[in-house]
Structure formats: C-alpha cells, structure tokens
C-alpha atoms as an extended CHARMM CRD file, in Angstrom:
* protein
*
        75  EXT
         1         1  MET       CA              3.9230000000       15.7290000000       -5.0920000000  PROA      1               0.0000000000
         2         2  LYS       CA              4.6160000000       15.6050000000       -1.3030000000  PROA      2               0.0000000000
         3         3  LYS       CA              1.0370000000       16.1280000000       -0.7610000000  PROA      3               0.0000000000
         4         4  ALA       CA              0.0560000000       13.0730000000       -2.9830000000  PROA      4               0.0000000000
         5         5  ARG       CA              2.7400000000       11.0920000000       -1.2670000000  PROA      5               0.0000000000
         6         6  ARG       CA              1.3030000000       11.9000000000        2.2190000000  PROA      6               0.0000000000
         7         7  ILE       CA             -2.3110000000       11.0650000000        1.0390000000  PROA      7               0.0000000000
         8         8  PHE       CA             -1.1930000000        7.7610000000       -0.2330000000  PROA      8               0.0000000000
         9         9  ALA       CA              0.7390000000        7.0070000000        2.8390000000  PROA      9               0.0000000000
        10        10  LEU       CA             -2.3000000000        7.7950000000        4.9500000000  PROA      10              0.0000000000
        11        11  ILE       CA             -4.5400000000        5.5230000000        2.7930000000  PROA      11              0.0000000000
        12        12  GLY       CA             -1.9300000000        2.7740000000        2.9810000000  PROA      12              0.0000000000
        13        13  ALA       CA             -1.7300000000        2.9770000000        6.7910000000  PROA      13              0.0000000000
        14        14  ILE       CA             -5.5980000000        2.8720000000        7.0710000000  PROA      14              0.0000000000
        15        15  ILE       CA             -5.7730000000       -0.2250000000        4.9500000000  PROA      15              0.0000000000
        16        16  LEU       CA             -3.0910000000       -1.8440000000        6.9190000000  PROA      16              0.0000000000
        17        17  VAL       CA             -4.7140000000       -1.1620000000       10.1160000000  PROA      17              0.0000000000
        18        18  GLY       CA             -8.0170000000       -2.5670000000        8.7210000000  PROA      18              0.0000000000
        19        19  LEU       CA             -6.0690000000       -5.7400000000        7.4560000000  PROA      19              0.0000000000
        20        20  TYR       CA             -4.6210000000       -6.2240000000       10.9530000000  PROA      20              0.0000000000
        21        21  ILE       CA             -8.0280000000       -5.9220000000       12.6020000000  PROA      21              0.0000000000
        22        22  THR       CA             -9.5870000000       -8.2730000000       10.0560000000  PROA      22              0.0000000000
        23        23  THR       CA             -6.7110000000      -10.8330000000       10.8050000000  PROA      23              0.0000000000
        24        24  LEU       CA             -7.3030000000      -10.4790000000       14.5740000000  PROA      24              0.0000000000
        25        25  VAL       CA            -11.1550000000      -10.9010000000       14.3290000000  PROA      25              0.0000000000
        26        26  SER       CA            -11.0010000000      -13.7590000000       11.7760000000  PROA      26              0.0000000000
        27        27  ALA       CA             -8.5440000000      -15.5990000000       13.9070000000  PROA      27              0.0000000000
        28        28  LEU       CA            -10.9540000000      -15.5450000000       16.8460000000  PROA      28              0.0000000000
        29        29  ILE       CA            -13.9270000000      -16.7270000000       14.8430000000  PROA      29              0.0000000000
        30        30  GLN       CA            -14.2760000000      -20.6200000000       14.2220000000  PROA      30              0.0000000000
        31        31  THR       CA            -15.9270000000      -20.6030000000       10.7090000000  PROA      31              0.0000000000
        32        32  GLU       CA            -14.7100000000      -21.8160000000        7.4200000000  PROA      32              0.0000000000
        33        33  PHE       CA            -15.3220000000      -18.3300000000        5.9500000000  PROA      33              0.0000000000
        34        34  ALA       CA            -13.2270000000      -16.8430000000        8.8040000000  PROA      34              0.0000000000
        35        35  LYS       CA            -10.4390000000      -19.2180000000        8.1300000000  PROA      35              0.0000000000
        36        36  ASN       CA            -10.2620000000      -18.2800000000        4.5090000000  PROA      36              0.0000000000
        37        37  LEU       CA            -10.4600000000      -14.5400000000        5.4520000000  PROA      37              0.0000000000
        38        38  PHE       CA             -7.6900000000      -14.9500000000        7.9810000000  PROA      38              0.0000000000
        39        39  PHE       CA             -5.2270000000      -16.4370000000        5.2960000000  PROA      39              0.0000000000
        40        40  ILE       CA             -6.2130000000      -13.7600000000        2.8220000000  PROA      40              0.0000000000
        41        41  SER       CA             -5.7740000000      -10.8890000000        5.1660000000  PROA      41              0.0000000000
        42        42  LEU       CA             -2.4940000000      -12.3250000000        6.5570000000  PROA      42              0.0000000000
        43        43  SER       CA             -1.2140000000      -12.7250000000        3.1120000000  PROA      43              0.0000000000
        44        44  ALA       CA             -2.2560000000       -9.1790000000        2.0440000000  PROA      44              0.0000000000
        45        45  SER       CA             -0.4990000000       -7.9260000000        5.3150000000  PROA      45              0.0000000000
        46        46  PHE       CA              2.8440000000       -8.8910000000        3.7510000000  PROA      46              0.0000000000
        47        47  ILE       CA              2.1460000000       -8.2750000000        0.0990000000  PROA      47              0.0000000000
        48        48  LEU       CA              0.4750000000       -4.8760000000        0.3470000000  PROA      48              0.0000000000
        49        49  PRO       CA              3.5200000000       -3.1040000000        2.1790000000  PROA      49              0.0000000000
        50        50  ALA       CA              5.9130000000       -4.6230000000       -0.3230000000  PROA      50              0.0000000000
        51        51  THR       CA              3.9110000000       -3.3670000000       -3.1580000000  PROA      51              0.0000000000
        52        52  ILE       CA              3.7680000000        0.0420000000       -1.6730000000  PROA      52              0.0000000000
        53        53  TYR       CA              7.4280000000        0.0730000000       -1.0920000000  PROA      53              0.0000000000
        54        54  GLY       CA              8.1010000000       -1.1910000000       -4.6640000000  PROA      54              0.0000000000
        55        55  PHE       CA              5.8140000000        1.6900000000       -5.9560000000  PROA      55              0.0000000000
        56        56  THR       CA              7.6010000000        4.2820000000       -3.9380000000  PROA      56              0.0000000000
        57        57  LEU       CA             10.9720000000        3.0940000000       -5.4260000000  PROA      57              0.0000000000
        58        58  PHE       CA              9.5490000000        3.2880000000       -8.8250000000  PROA      58              0.0000000000
        59        59  MET       CA              8.2670000000        6.7280000000       -8.4190000000  PROA      59              0.0000000000
        60        60  LYS       CA             11.5630000000        7.9460000000       -7.0230000000  PROA      60              0.0000000000
        61        61  ALA       CA             13.2460000000        6.5930000000       -9.9160000000  PROA      61              0.0000000000
        62        62  LEU       CA             10.8530000000        8.3570000000      -12.3650000000  PROA      62              0.0000000000
        63        63  THR       CA             10.7340000000       11.6130000000      -10.5610000000  PROA      63              0.0000000000
        64        64  PRO       CA             14.0510000000       13.1510000000      -11.8450000000  PROA      64              0.0000000000
        65        65  SER       CA             13.0700000000       12.1330000000      -15.5520000000  PROA      65              0.0000000000
        66        66  ILE       CA              9.6740000000       13.5840000000      -15.1310000000  PROA      66              0.0000000000
        67        67  GLU       CA             11.1890000000       16.8840000000      -13.9220000000  PROA      67              0.0000000000
        68        68  VAL       CA             13.6220000000       16.9630000000      -16.7990000000  PROA      68              0.0000000000
        69        69  MET       CA             10.7800000000       16.5360000000      -19.2520000000  PROA      69              0.0000000000
        70        70  LEU       CA              8.8480000000       19.3530000000      -17.6860000000  PROA      70              0.0000000000
        71        71  LYS       CA             11.6280000000       21.8010000000      -17.7530000000  PROA      71              0.0000000000
        72        72  GLU       CA             12.3720000000       20.8800000000      -21.3610000000  PROA      72              0.0000000000
        73        73  HSD       CA              8.6320000000       21.4550000000      -22.3230000000  PROA      73              0.0000000000
        74        74  ASN       CA              8.5110000000       24.8210000000      -20.4990000000  PROA      74              0.0000000000
        75        75  ASN       CA             11.5920000000       25.9980000000      -22.3020000000  PROA      75              0.0000000000
C-alpha cells in the first residue's frame, strides 16, 4: 500500500510541475489558444491538489475497513 501511495504521489507531483510549466509558458504567449490554456491550467493547478487530498482522505477512511475485511476473510 505504501509503495502504491508513493507512486501516485510521484505521478501527482509530475503532473503538477507540468501544469505549472504550462501555465508559465501560456502566460507568456499572446494567442487566444494560449489564453484559454492558461485559464485551464491555472484552474487545474487548484483543482488537482484538492482532488488528490480528498482521495487520500477517502483512502485513509477506507483502509481500516479493508484490513478488517481481509482478516475476516482469511480466518
């Protein structure tokens, strides 16, 4: 479980760095597409971490019940 959590954290960090780079580049380019891309990547920079945080809270809440189910199944 810890290994999967680390992998997801790494993937999330890579996506966030990519979003920050995209936001910076699109802020410097003066086209309509870049303007739309800027607002999309800026919004995703706020929404994605909040979603990841919510997912981790959800998984922490489920983990004890999953462990109990596995122990009952093995007995």
